[in-house]
C-alpha positions as CSV (number, residue, x, y, z in Angstrom):
1,M,-30.0,-4.9,18.1
2,A,-28.4,-2.5,15.7
3,P,-24.7,-1.8,16.4
4,T,-23.8,1.6,18.1
5,H,-21.3,2.3,15.4
6,T,-20.7,0.8,12.0
7,Y,-17.4,1.3,10.3
8,R,-17.3,1.3,6.5
9,I,-14.2,-0.6,5.4
10,A,-13.0,-1.0,1.8
11,A,-11.3,-4.3,1.2
12,I,-8.9,-4.6,-1.7
13,P,-7.5,-8.2,-1.7
14,A,-5.6,-7.7,-5.0
15,D,-3.2,-10.3,-6.0
16,G,-1.4,-13.6,-5.0
17,V,-1.8,-14.3,-1.3
18,G,-3.6,-11.0,-0.7
19,P,-7.1,-12.5,-0.8
20,E,-6.0,-15.2,1.6
21,V,-4.5,-13.0,4.3
22,L,-7.1,-10.3,4.0
23,A,-9.8,-12.9,4.5
24,S,-8.0,-13.8,7.8
25,A,-7.9,-10.2,8.9
26,R,-11.6,-9.9,8.2
27,A,-12.4,-13.0,10.1
28,V,-10.6,-11.7,13.2
29,L,-12.3,-8.3,13.0
30,D,-15.7,-9.8,12.4
31,A,-15.2,-12.0,15.5
32,L,-14.3,-8.9,17.5
33,A,-17.4,-7.2,16.3
34,A,-19.6,-10.2,17.1
35,D,-18.3,-10.2,20.6
36,S,-18.8,-6.4,21.2
37,H,-22.4,-6.8,22.3
38,G,-23.6,-4.4,19.7
39,A,-20.9,-1.7,20.4
40,F,-19.6,-1.7,16.8
41,A,-19.7,-3.6,13.5
42,F,-17.9,-3.5,10.2
43,D,-19.6,-2.9,6.8
44,W,-17.2,-4.4,4.2
45,E,-17.2,-3.6,0.5
46,E,-14.8,-5.6,-1.6
47,F,-13.2,-4.2,-4.7
48,P,-11.8,-6.7,-7.3
49,W,-8.9,-4.6,-8.4
50,G,-5.3,-5.8,-9.1
51,C,-3.4,-7.5,-11.8
52,G,-6.4,-9.7,-12.9
53,H,-8.4,-6.5,-13.3
54,F,-5.6,-5.0,-15.3
55,E,-5.5,-7.9,-17.7
56,R,-9.2,-7.6,-18.3
57,T,-9.5,-3.8,-18.5
58,G,-6.0,-2.3,-18.9
59,R,-6.3,-0.6,-15.6
60,M,-5.3,-1.7,-12.1
61,M,-8.4,0.0,-10.6
62,D,-11.6,1.5,-11.9
63,E,-11.3,5.0,-13.3
64,D,-13.6,6.3,-10.5
65,G,-12.0,4.2,-7.9
66,L,-10.5,7.0,-5.8
67,E,-13.8,8.8,-5.6
68,R,-15.5,5.6,-4.4
69,L,-12.8,4.9,-1.8
70,R,-13.0,8.5,-0.3
71,E,-16.3,7.6,1.4
72,F,-14.9,4.8,3.6
73,D,-13.6,5.0,7.1
74,A,-10.5,3.0,6.2
75,I,-9.0,0.7,3.6
76,C,-7.7,-2.9,4.1
77,F,-5.3,-3.9,1.4
78,G,-3.9,-7.4,0.6
79,A,-0.9,-7.5,-1.7
80,V,-0.2,-6.4,-5.2
81,G,1.8,-8.0,-8.0
82,W,1.7,-10.9,-10.4
83,P,4.3,-12.2,-12.9
84,T,2.3,-11.3,-16.0
85,V,2.2,-7.6,-15.1
86,P,5.3,-5.5,-14.7
87,D,5.8,-4.6,-11.0
88,H,6.1,-0.9,-11.7
89,V,2.8,-1.0,-13.5
90,S,1.0,-2.9,-10.7
91,L,2.5,-0.8,-7.9
92,W,1.9,2.6,-9.4
93,G,-1.5,1.7,-10.8
94,L,-3.0,0.7,-7.5
95,R,-1.1,0.9,-4.1
96,L,1.0,4.0,-4.8
97,R,-1.9,5.7,-6.6
98,I,-4.0,5.4,-3.5
99,C,-1.2,6.4,-1.2
100,Q,-0.3,9.5,-3.1
101,S,-3.8,10.6,-4.1
102,F,-4.9,10.3,-0.5
103,D,-1.8,12.0,0.9
104,Q,-1.0,9.0,3.2
105,W,2.3,10.5,4.1
106,A,3.1,8.6,7.2
107,N,3.9,4.9,6.7
108,V,4.2,3.2,10.1
109,R,5.9,-0.2,10.3
110,P,6.4,-1.7,13.7
111,V,9.2,-4.3,14.2
112,R,8.0,-6.7,16.8
113,F,9.7,-9.8,18.1
114,L,7.0,-12.3,19.0
115,P,7.2,-15.2,21.5
116,G,7.7,-18.6,20.0
117,V,9.3,-17.1,16.8
118,R,13.0,-17.7,16.4
119,S,15.0,-14.7,15.3
120,P,18.3,-14.9,13.5
121,L,19.6,-12.3,15.9
122,R,21.4,-13.6,18.9
123,A,20.6,-10.2,20.6
124,A,16.9,-11.1,20.6
125,D,17.7,-13.7,23.2
126,A,19.2,-11.2,25.6
127,H,17.1,-8.0,24.9
128,A,13.4,-7.1,24.6
129,L,13.5,-5.7,21.1
130,D,10.7,-3.5,19.9
131,W,11.0,-0.6,17.5
132,V,9.0,1.2,14.8
133,V,10.0,2.6,11.5
134,V,8.3,5.7,10.3
135,R,8.6,6.1,6.6
136,E,8.0,9.3,4.7
137,N,5.4,8.0,2.3
138,S,4.6,10.8,-0.2
139,E,7.8,12.0,-1.8
140,G,11.5,11.3,-1.5
141,E,12.9,8.6,-3.9
142,Y,9.4,7.4,-4.8
143,A,8.0,10.8,-5.9
144,G,7.6,9.4,-9.5
145,L,9.5,12.3,-11.1
146,G,11.6,11.6,-14.2
147,G,11.3,9.9,-17.5
148,R,13.0,8.0,-20.3
149,N,14.1,9.4,-23.7
150,F,16.4,9.0,-26.6
151,A,15.2,5.5,-27.5
152,G,15.7,6.5,-31.1
153,R,19.4,6.4,-30.7
154,G,19.2,2.6,-30.9
155,P,20.3,-0.2,-28.6
156,G,22.3,1.2,-25.6
157,G,21.4,4.8,-26.3
158,E,18.3,5.3,-24.1
159,V,18.5,7.6,-21.0
160,A,16.4,7.3,-17.8
161,V,16.2,10.0,-15.2
162,Q,14.7,9.3,-11.7
163,S,14.5,12.3,-9.4
164,A,14.1,12.3,-5.7
165,L,12.0,15.1,-4.2
166,F,12.5,16.5,-0.7
167,T,10.4,19.4,0.6
168,E,10.7,21.1,3.9
169,R,7.0,20.5,4.5
170,G,7.2,16.8,3.7
171,C,10.3,16.3,5.9
172,E,9.0,18.3,8.8
173,R,5.5,16.7,9.1
174,V,6.9,13.1,9.1
175,M,9.6,14.0,11.6
176,R,7.1,15.7,14.0
177,F,4.9,12.6,13.6
178,A,7.9,10.5,14.7
179,F,8.7,12.7,17.7
180,E,5.1,12.6,18.8
181,L,5.1,8.8,18.5
182,A,8.3,8.6,20.5
183,R,6.7,10.5,23.3
184,T,4.2,7.6,23.7
185,R,6.9,5.0,24.1
186,S,8.9,3.8,27.0
187,R,12.1,5.0,25.4
188,R,11.7,8.5,24.0
189,K,14.2,8.4,21.2
190,V,14.1,9.2,17.5
191,S,16.8,8.0,15.1
192,S,17.0,9.9,11.8
193,V,18.3,8.0,8.8
194,T,20.2,10.0,6.2
195,K,22.8,9.7,3.4
196,S,23.8,13.3,3.3
197,N,27.5,12.6,2.8
198,A,26.7,11.4,-0.7
199,Q,23.3,13.1,-1.5
200,Q,24.3,16.7,-0.8
201,Y,20.9,18.4,-1.6
202,G,17.9,16.4,-0.6
203,M,19.4,14.6,2.3
204,V,21.2,17.7,3.6
205,L,17.8,19.4,3.7
206,W,16.5,16.4,5.6
207,D,19.3,16.7,8.2
208,E,18.7,20.4,8.6
209,V,14.9,20.0,9.1
210,F,15.5,17.2,11.6
211,A,17.8,19.4,13.7
212,R,15.3,22.2,13.6
213,V,12.4,19.9,14.6
214,A,14.4,18.2,17.3
215,A,14.9,21.5,19.1
216,D,11.1,21.5,19.8
217,Y,11.3,18.2,21.5
218,P,14.0,18.5,24.2
219,D,12.5,15.6,26.1
220,V,13.3,13.2,23.2
221,E,16.7,11.7,22.7
222,T,17.9,12.0,19.1
223,E,20.6,10.7,16.7
224,S,21.3,11.1,13.0
225,V,22.8,8.0,11.4
226,L,23.8,7.3,7.8
227,V,21.7,4.6,6.2
228,D,24.5,2.1,5.8
229,A,25.5,2.5,9.5
230,M,21.9,2.2,10.5
231,S,21.6,-1.1,8.6
232,A,24.5,-2.4,10.7
233,K,22.9,-1.0,13.9
234,F,19.7,-3.0,13.1
235,V,21.8,-6.1,13.3
236,L,24.5,-5.3,15.8
237,R,22.9,-2.9,18.3
238,P,19.1,-3.1,17.8
239,W,18.3,-2.5,21.5
240,E,19.3,1.1,21.0
241,L,16.3,1.7,18.6
242,S,12.9,3.1,19.4
243,V,11.5,5.2,16.6
244,V,13.4,5.3,13.3
245,V,12.4,8.0,10.8
246,A,13.6,7.8,7.2
247,S,12.9,8.7,3.6
248,N,10.7,6.7,1.4
249,L,13.3,4.4,0.0
250,N,15.6,4.1,3.1
251,A,12.7,3.3,5.4
252,D,11.2,0.8,2.9
253,I,14.5,-1.2,2.9
254,L,15.2,-0.9,6.6
255,S,11.7,-1.9,7.7
256,D,12.0,-5.1,5.6
257,L,15.4,-5.8,7.2
258,G,13.7,-5.3,10.6
259,S,10.9,-7.7,9.8
260,A,13.4,-10.4,8.6
261,L,15.3,-10.0,11.8
262,A,12.1,-10.5,13.8
263,G,11.6,-13.8,12.0
264,S,9.8,-13.2,8.7
265,L,8.3,-10.5,6.5
266,G,5.0,-12.4,7.0
267,L,4.8,-11.0,10.5
268,A,5.1,-7.3,9.6
269,P,2.1,-5.0,9.7
270,S,1.9,-1.5,8.4
271,A,-0.3,1.6,8.2
272,N,-0.4,4.2,5.5
273,L,-1.8,7.2,7.4
274,N,-3.3,10.5,6.4
275,P,-3.0,11.9,9.9
276,E,-5.2,14.9,9.2
277,R,-8.0,12.4,8.3
278,R,-8.9,14.3,5.1
279,F,-8.8,10.9,3.4
280,P,-9.2,7.3,4.5
281,S,-6.0,5.6,5.7
282,M,-4.9,2.2,4.3
283,F,-3.6,-0.8,6.3
284,E,-1.7,-3.6,4.7
285,P,0.9,-6.3,5.5
286,V,4.4,-5.5,4.4
287,H,5.0,-8.7,2.5
288,G,4.4,-9.0,-1.2
289,S,1.9,-11.1,-3.2
290,A,4.1,-14.3,-3.1
291,P,2.9,-15.8,-6.3
292,D,4.8,-19.0,-5.6
293,I,2.5,-20.0,-2.7
294,A,-0.7,-18.3,-3.8
295,G,-3.7,-20.6,-3.4
296,R,-1.9,-23.2,-1.4
297,G,-3.2,-22.0,2.0
298,W,0.3,-21.5,3.4
299,A,0.4,-17.8,3.6
300,N,1.2,-16.2,7.0
301,P,-1.8,-14.0,8.0
302,I,-0.2,-12.4,11.0
303,G,1.1,-9.3,9.0
304,A,-2.4,-8.7,7.7
305,V,-4.1,-9.3,11.1
306,G,-1.5,-7.0,12.8
307,S,-2.3,-4.4,10.2
308,A,-6.0,-4.8,11.1
309,A,-5.0,-4.1,14.7
310,M,-3.4,-0.9,13.6
311,M,-6.6,0.0,11.8
312,L,-8.6,-0.6,15.0
313,E,-6.3,1.8,16.9
314,H,-6.8,4.4,14.1
315,L,-10.5,4.0,14.3
316,G,-10.5,4.8,18.0
317,L,-10.7,1.2,19.3
318,P,-7.5,0.8,21.3
319,A,-8.8,-1.9,23.6
320,E,-9.8,-4.1,20.7
321,A,-6.5,-3.5,19.0
322,A,-4.7,-4.7,22.2
323,R,-6.9,-7.8,22.1
324,V,-5.7,-8.6,18.6
325,E,-2.1,-8.0,19.6
326,R,-2.4,-10.3,22.6
327,A,-4.1,-13.0,20.4
328,I,-1.2,-12.8,17.9
329,A,1.4,-13.2,20.8
330,A,-0.6,-16.1,22.3
331,V,-0.8,-18.0,19.0
332,T,2.9,-17.7,18.2
333,A,3.8,-18.6,21.8
334,A,1.7,-21.7,21.4
335,G,3.7,-22.8,18.4
336,V,1.0,-22.3,15.8
337,L,3.4,-21.2,13.1
338,T,3.3,-21.1,9.3
339,R,6.0,-22.5,7.1
340,D,7.9,-19.2,6.9
341,L,8.4,-19.4,10.6
342,G,9.5,-23.0,10.6
343,G,6.0,-24.4,11.4
344,T,3.5,-26.5,9.6
345,A,0.2,-24.6,10.2
346,G,-1.7,-23.3,7.3
347,T,-3.4,-19.9,6.9
348,A,-6.8,-21.3,8.0
349,E,-5.4,-23.0,11.1
350,V,-3.6,-19.8,12.3
351,T,-6.8,-17.8,11.6
352,R,-8.9,-20.1,13.8
353,A,-6.3,-20.0,16.5
354,L,-6.3,-16.2,16.4
355,V,-10.1,-16.0,16.7
356,D,-10.0,-18.6,19.5
357,S,-7.3,-16.6,21.4
358,L,-9.1,-13.2,21.3
359,G,-10.3,-13.6,24.8
360,G,-11.9,-10.8,26.8
């Protein structure tokens, strides 16, 4: 029997452990589809882009890659980066090119403390910790504005300028996204992260827009915290957090800190969303390509599988997303843990356990 709905998914494994963890995510999603009694299916198309492609062709992705990706319902991404290609070349040539070209302006990074995973935070033993970082994903410090010049002056004479860009529109839309997300959570609170005491233009605009947007959400608690103080709060008072909204750079760093506090960057999922759905959104684990363990079968697939659950939610399959989340919790609670979590299980073993734990 033909499935009721087939979702077209672009798979970009890219580099390092990316192919390994993306294969795990695909296995879990295909198991869900097989168990759906014909309700849905996934039609995968894999694109061999990344650093290997760059070394063969001089490009991180095909010239017409964006046009080809536009036709998909969503994109599953592995990880980008390899020692033979400069990181700024690989990142801007593939991941950031997709994010910016498809206006994936909301990067959502949940911080979840899973059963059976030991956190370095003592507070995790006494509190049910669960927050989400909403990252402005289209401008800010990663706008890509600037340049290098005066190399002709000789050694020590070159100048580099890197400009951050903040627009009212960009700030407002990600803040409203954060407030709407907070309304769906048990604690309705949005924490804005800023550095307006030192960055007197862009971050002051951020603060002003946040105050204006907050006035439209009187039912949501708010606070505005400097990024250094927020780093301390992540460690010392994390139970006060619910939704944290921050600029591109600040949220990037804070979300990695949150994942480390939860036990490992290998656990962390993320979604690069175009909320208006004019373009496909992209789902990827937060961790990098980990060249040191690539090909050894040690990579933690939970971040990639959690990202797949976020994709299911985005595609309108919330019950299936919940099944995947329950499976993840069941597997970690059972002690099936990879090396980054202090366990001995390999990628394949964790993947089999996740599929077996999907349940009804």
